[in-house]
C-alpha positions as a Markdown table, in Angstrom:
| # | Residue | x | y | z |
|---|---|---|---|---|
| 1 | Met | 3.7 | -44.2 | 12.5 |
| 2 | Lys | 3.5 | -41.3 | 14.5 |
| 3 | Lys | 6.6 | -39.6 | 14.7 |
| 4 | Thr | 6.4 | -39.8 | 11.0 |
| 5 | Leu | 3.1 | -37.9 | 11.0 |
| 6 | Ala | 4.8 | -35.2 | 13.4 |
| 7 | Leu | 7.7 | -34.8 | 11.0 |
| 8 | Ile | 5.8 | -34.6 | 8.2 |
| 9 | Leu | 3.2 | -31.3 | 10.1 |
| 10 | Leu | 7.1 | -30.0 | 11.2 |
| 11 | Gly | 7.7 | -29.9 | 8.0 |
| 12 | Ile | 4.6 | -27.9 | 6.5 |
| 13 | Phe | 4.7 | -25.3 | 9.5 |
| 14 | Leu | 7.8 | -24.8 | 8.4 |
| 15 | Leu | 7.4 | -24.3 | 4.7 |
| 16 | Ala | 4.6 | -22.1 | 5.6 |
| 17 | Ser | 6.7 | -19.9 | 8.5 |
| 18 | Ile | 9.1 | -19.1 | 5.9 |
| 19 | Tyr | 7.7 | -19.2 | 3.4 |
| 20 | Tyr | 5.1 | -16.1 | 5.3 |
| 21 | Ala | 8.7 | -14.6 | 6.4 |
| 22 | Val | 9.8 | -13.9 | 3.4 |
| 23 | Ile | 6.7 | -12.7 | 1.5 |
| 24 | Tyr | 6.0 | -10.2 | 4.4 |
| 25 | Tyr | 9.4 | -9.0 | 5.7 |
| 26 | Val | 12.0 | -9.4 | 2.8 |
| 27 | Pro | 11.0 | -6.4 | 0.2 |
| 28 | Tyr | 10.2 | -7.1 | -3.9 |
| 29 | Ser | 11.3 | -3.3 | -4.1 |
| 30 | Glu | 10.9 | 0.0 | -2.7 |
| 31 | Gly | 9.9 | 3.5 | -4.3 |
| 32 | Val | 8.5 | 6.5 | -4.0 |
| 33 | Arg | 4.9 | 7.7 | -6.1 |
| 34 | Ser | 3.1 | 10.9 | -7.3 |
| 35 | Gly | -0.6 | 11.6 | -7.3 |
| 36 | Glu | -4.3 | 13.2 | -6.7 |
| 37 | Leu | -5.0 | 11.1 | -3.9 |
| 38 | Ile | -9.2 | 9.8 | -5.1 |
| 39 | Lys | -9.5 | 6.7 | -3.5 |
| 40 | Phe | -9.4 | 5.8 | 0.3 |
| 41 | Ser | -11.4 | 4.0 | 2.3 |
| 42 | Arg | -11.9 | 0.8 | 4.9 |
| 43 | Lys | -13.5 | -2.1 | 3.4 |
| 44 | Gly | -14.1 | -6.2 | 3.5 |
| 45 | Ile | -16.3 | -8.6 | 6.1 |
| 46 | Met | -14.5 | -10.0 | 8.1 |
| 47 | Phe | -11.2 | -8.9 | 7.3 |
| 48 | Lys | -11.0 | -5.3 | 6.9 |
| 49 | Thr | -8.5 | -3.8 | 5.1 |
| 50 | Trp | -7.2 | -0.1 | 4.1 |
| 51 | Glu | -7.1 | 0.2 | 0.2 |
| 52 | Gly | -7.1 | 3.5 | -1.8 |
| 53 | Glu | -6.2 | 3.9 | -5.6 |
| 54 | Ile | -4.2 | 7.9 | -6.9 |
| 55 | Ser | -4.6 | 9.4 | -10.6 |
| 56 | Gln | -1.0 | 9.5 | -11.8 |
| 57 | Gly | -2.1 | 11.3 | -15.3 |
| 58 | Ile | -4.5 | 14.0 | -15.9 |
| 59 | Ser | -7.0 | 11.6 | -17.3 |
| 60 | Gly | -6.8 | 8.6 | -14.9 |
| 61 | Ala | -5.7 | 6.4 | -16.9 |
| 62 | Gln | -2.8 | 5.7 | -14.8 |
| 63 | Ile | -4.3 | 4.5 | -11.5 |
| 64 | Phe | -1.6 | 3.4 | -8.7 |
| 65 | Lys | -3.9 | 1.1 | -6.1 |
| 66 | Phe | -2.1 | 0.2 | -3.3 |
| 67 | Ser | -2.5 | -0.7 | 0.9 |
| 68 | Val | -2.2 | 0.2 | 4.3 |
| 69 | Glu | -1.4 | -1.5 | 6.9 |
| 70 | Asp | -4.0 | -0.9 | 10.3 |
| 71 | Gly | -0.1 | 0.0 | 12.3 |
| 72 | Gln | 0.4 | 2.1 | 10.0 |
| 73 | Lys | -1.6 | 5.4 | 12.2 |
| 74 | Glu | 0.4 | 8.3 | 10.2 |
| 75 | Ala | 0.1 | 7.4 | 7.3 |
| 76 | Ile | -3.8 | 6.4 | 7.4 |
| 77 | Lys | -4.9 | 10.4 | 8.7 |
| 78 | Asn | -2.7 | 12.0 | 6.0 |
| 79 | Leu | -4.8 | 10.0 | 3.6 |
| 80 | Gln | -7.5 | 11.1 | 5.2 |
| 81 | Asp | -6.6 | 15.1 | 5.7 |
| 82 | Phe | -4.9 | 15.1 | 2.0 |
| 83 | Gln | -8.1 | 13.1 | 0.1 |
| 84 | Gly | -8.1 | 14.7 | -3.6 |
| 85 | Arg | -5.4 | 16.5 | -3.8 |
| 86 | Tyr | -1.8 | 16.0 | -4.6 |
| 87 | Val | 0.4 | 13.3 | -2.9 |
| 88 | Lys | 3.9 | 11.7 | -2.6 |
| 89 | Leu | 3.8 | 7.6 | -1.9 |
| 90 | Thr | 6.9 | 5.9 | -0.3 |
| 91 | Tyr | 5.7 | 2.4 | -0.3 |
| 92 | Thr | 7.2 | -1.2 | -0.6 |
| 93 | Glu | 5.8 | -3.7 | -2.9 |
| 94 | Arg | 6.4 | -7.8 | -1.7 |
| 95 | Phe | 5.9 | -10.9 | -3.8 |
| 96 | Gly | 2.7 | -11.6 | -2.8 |
| 97 | Lys | -0.3 | -10.3 | -0.7 |
| 98 | Phe | -2.0 | -12.3 | 1.7 |
| 99 | Phe | -5.7 | -11.4 | 2.2 |
| 100 | Trp | -5.5 | -10.0 | 5.5 |
| 101 | Leu | -3.4 | -7.7 | 5.6 |
| 102 | Gly | -5.1 | -6.0 | 2.3 |
| 103 | Asp | -5.9 | -6.3 | -1.7 |
| 104 | Thr | -2.2 | -5.4 | -3.4 |
| 105 | Lys | 1.4 | -6.3 | -2.8 |
| 106 | Tyr | 2.1 | -2.6 | -2.4 |
| 107 | Phe | 1.7 | -1.5 | 1.2 |
| 108 | Ile | 1.9 | 2.8 | 2.5 |
| 109 | Leu | 5.3 | 3.9 | 4.7 |
| 110 | Lys | 5.0 | 7.4 | 4.5 |
| 111 | Val | 2.5 | 10.0 | 3.4 |
| 112 | Glu | 4.0 | 13.7 | 2.0 |
| 113 | Glu | 1.2 | 16.5 | 1.0 |
| 114 | Asp | 2.6 | 17.5 | -2.3 |
| 115 | Ser | 2.3 | 20.2 | -5.6 |
| 116 | Ser | 0.7 | 19.2 | -8.5 |
| 117 | Pro | 3.0 | 19.5 | -11.9 |
| 118 | His | 0.1 | 19.9 | -13.8 |
| 119 | Phe | -1.2 | 23.1 | -12.4 |
| 120 | Ser | 2.0 | 25.0 | -11.1 |
| 121 | Gly | 2.1 | 27.2 | -13.8 |
| 122 | Leu | -1.4 | 28.2 | -12.6 |
| 123 | Arg | 0.2 | 28.8 | -9.4 |
| 124 | Gln | 2.7 | 30.8 | -9.6 |
| 125 | Lys | 0.6 | 33.3 | -12.0 |
| 126 | Lys | -2.0 | 32.8 | -8.5 |
| 127 | Asp | 0.9 | 34.3 | -6.3 |
| 128 | Glu | 2.4 | 36.4 | -8.8 |
């Protein structure tokens, strides 16, 4: 009886470990998105996570929501510095999410300031 219970518990533990490993380490997709950084904050009651949004259109009709893990110190600092500016985000999308890591399946790896395609004509006239 004890051996059966131990095998069942071991099986459950192994399945949970495999599930976690696949969700966390195997990316579903990777890519780059650009837009105006409109929100970046640390939120949560028990588990604080970094969450943000970029607007990918002039009217704000297309919002891309993302999370940043605590270990991404440079990305967090850049997002705080680039608030309100046009940014390019390199991200990885996971199969699922864990509540202690973030609210979304999109996790930011790198942040760069970019120039807005909407106002490029205005900047060129100003520079001339």
